N, C-alpha and C positions, 0 to 999 in steps of 0.2 A: 422638427421632430426626427429623431434618429431612426433610420430605416433598419428593419430587421432583415437579416440575411434570408434570401429566398429559400435556401435549403439548410436550415439549422441542424437537421439530422446529420448531414454530411460533416458539419463542423464538429459536432459532438462525437461522431463515430471515429474521427481520425485522431482523437486524443488517446495517447498511450497511458493506460491505467495500470500497467504491470507493477509499478512501484508501490501501489496501494492495494495489492491483493494479498491474500493469505491462503496458504494451502492447509486444508484439514483433511487428513486421509488422502484420498485420490481426487478430491474436489477442490476447486479454486473459488474463493469468495472475495468480493470487492467490498471495501469498507463503506457502509451506508452513510456514515457521517461525511466522508470525503466526497462521495457521489452527490450528496445533497449540496455540499459547499460549491462544487463545480457547477451544478445545475443552476443554483441561485445566482452565481456570478455570471453565468451565460445569459440567464433570463431572470432578472430580479423579481419579476411578477409570477414566477413559477410557483405552483402550489401542489400539495398532495393531500389525499384524503383516505383515511382508513375506513373502508365500508363497514357499516353495522348491519347485523342480521338480528332482527327483533331486539335491538338495543345493545347487542354485544358484538365485539370486533372479530368474531369467528363464526363459522357455520359448521354444524355437526350433521354428517350424513351417514348413511349405512356403510359407505366405503371409506370413511375417515373424516378428519377435520380439515377445513380450508379457511384461508384468509384472503382478502382482496384489498388491493391498494390502487387508487387512481391518481395519476400524475398529470398535471396540466402544464404544458410548456409552450410558450408563444401562442396561447389560445387553443391549443390542441390537447384534448384529454384522451389518454390511453390508460386502460386498466389491466391489471395482471392478477390472476388467481393463483394462489400457491398452496399446496398441501402442507400440513404441519408434519415436518420430517425431523429425524434425528441427524447426527453428523455423518451417518452412513447413507443418508437419503432414503431411509426406511420410514414408512408411516408410523406415527405414534398413536397407539390405541386410545390412551387416556392422557392427553397432554396437560401439563400444568400451565400456570400463567406465564412463567418464564419461557417455556417452550413455544407458547403461542406468540409471545412478543418477539422472540427470535425469528419466527417464521414471518411475522409482519415486517421486520427489518429486511429480511431476505427478499420478501415480495416487493418492498419499496425499491430496492436496488434493481430488481428485474423490471419493474414498471418504468424506472428511469432509463434502463437499457433500451426499452422500446422506442425511446426518443434518440437513441444512438450511442449514448455514453456506456462503453464497456460491453456492447452487445456481442462483440466477437468472443468474449469469454465463454459464452454459452453455445458456441458452435459445436455440434455433434452430441450435445447432451440428450437429444431426443432420439438418438439411434437405439435400436433394440439391443438388449444384452448380447454380448458376443461380437457386436460389430463396432469397429473403431474407424476413425478418420486416419489419414496418413500420418497426421501429427496429432498428439493428444493436446487438449487445451492448455495443459501446463507447459508443454514444450513450445507451443506457438505464442503463448502470452508472456511468460516470465522472461525477464531480461535482467542483466546485472544492474543492481542499484548503484547510485552514485557512490555510496560508501564502499561497496565491493570493488568498484572500479578504482577508487582511491587506494584501497588497501592492496589491490593487485599491483598497481604501479609502485606503491611503497615497497612492496616485496621484490621489485625488480622484474615483474612478469612482463612478457611481450604483449603490448596492447592488442596486437593483431590476433593473438591466440586466446584472448579472454573469452570471446563469444563461444567458441567451440568447446573450451574447457568447461564453461558454465553450463552449456547445454548437456554435456555428458554427465555433469553432477546432477542435474535435474532428472535425466533419464535413469540415473542410479537411485532415484527416490529421495535425494537430499533436498531439504527445504532451504529457502533463502537464508533463514536464521542460522542453519547449520553451516552453510557455505561461508557466511560472514564470520562465524565463530572460528571456522577452520583457518581462514586467512588471518584473523586476529592472533591466533595461537602461533602461526608461522612467523608473523612479524615479531612477536614476543621472543621466539626462539632466535630470530636473527639479531634482535637487539641484545640478547644475552651473549651473543658471540661477536659483537662489534668491538672495535678497538677503542682505546680511551678517547680518541678525538671525536668519534661518533657519539660517545656517551657523555660528552660535555653538556652541562645544563644550558637551557635556553637563555639567551641574553635578554636584558631589559628591553632592548629595541625589538627583539622578536616578539616578546609578550605584548608590547605596545602595538605592534603591527597586527597581531591576532585580534586584539580588542578593536582597533580602528577598522579593520576589514570586516569583522563580524558586525559592528554597528552599521556599516554600510549595507549589510545584508539583512538588517532589521532584527538582529539578535540583541537581547538584553544580557545582563551579567549571568542570569540563570541559564539562558539559552547557550551562552558561551561555555559555561561549566558542563552542561549536558553534552554539547558537541565534543568537547575535549575528552570527556569520560567515554563517550560512544566510540571515538576513534582510537583512543590510546589506553583506555582503562585507568587513566590517571584522574585524580580528584580535582586538580586545578592546574593552571598554566605554570605555576611555580615548580611543579614536579616534572615538567617536560624537559626532554633533552633537546639539544639544538636541532637535531634531525627531525624529531617529532614536531617541533614548532614549525619548521620549514614545511613539513607535510601538511599541517593544519592550515597554514597560510595559503599554500598552493590550492588546497581543496576549496577554501573560502573564495579565492579569486576565480577559480575555473568552474565552480558549480553554480547553477542557477539558484536564485533565492528560494523559490518554491521547493526545490529538491532538498535544500539544506533544512528548511523548516519541516519537511516531511520526514527527513532522516532522524531528527531529534524529538519529534512529537511522540508522546506516549502512545504505545500501540493501542488501537481501538478495536476491541473485540466486537464483532458484528452481533454478538448476543448480549451486549450491554443493555440493561433494563432501563433505558432512559429515553425511549422514543415517545414524544408527546402525543397522546391520544386520549 
């Protein structure tokens, strides 16, 4: 029988979740679907339960509405109570079913965080208004995504300067999506100014190399199409220039498989109304 690590919390706590977070306003949220996926891969027997109050998945009190989720991992059950809040973290006086379900999803992520995964995201959130930590959660959590790193290198940026440049962008209030789009536009500008040799179409061998390398990373034809579109805004490999094809091949070879799949996965809104309960 396989032995469970003596400190599973430490294993989950050391996982970098920054590529799977989303910034809404001044708050950072972790994808509940990704968190559940990691939890179940770490412990296939892990379960969670939405607590019922008189048969309904929420509790109404004089000071607002609350939900509760209990998560069991490696036989240890920890529960989290979460108020029903809007995107500004303000209580909702009369929440609808969608808002209650959103709070259940956020509560689920926090209950999983009690077991270690992504717990550092919430550092400082319990400070009174007006008090801050030396670093905001966004500054300490968010890091350049694999796509941003690839585009930075494609644009000829100094790899050693990326971290500080990215941190300054975050401090200026830019989201990861905005930073990614900025780099995409810069690359498009560069491509518009390239000479004829750089604008040559990709060769058959380059396209074959893209498909072969992508298959090794577990991508099907649809996944390859989405990756090409995500990186170059082109609809297929037949539209790629030789340089773009080389950049795609380089990213496929140097980027871990899970990061590639996360890069092209459709964005998961934590307010998706599909949590089973």
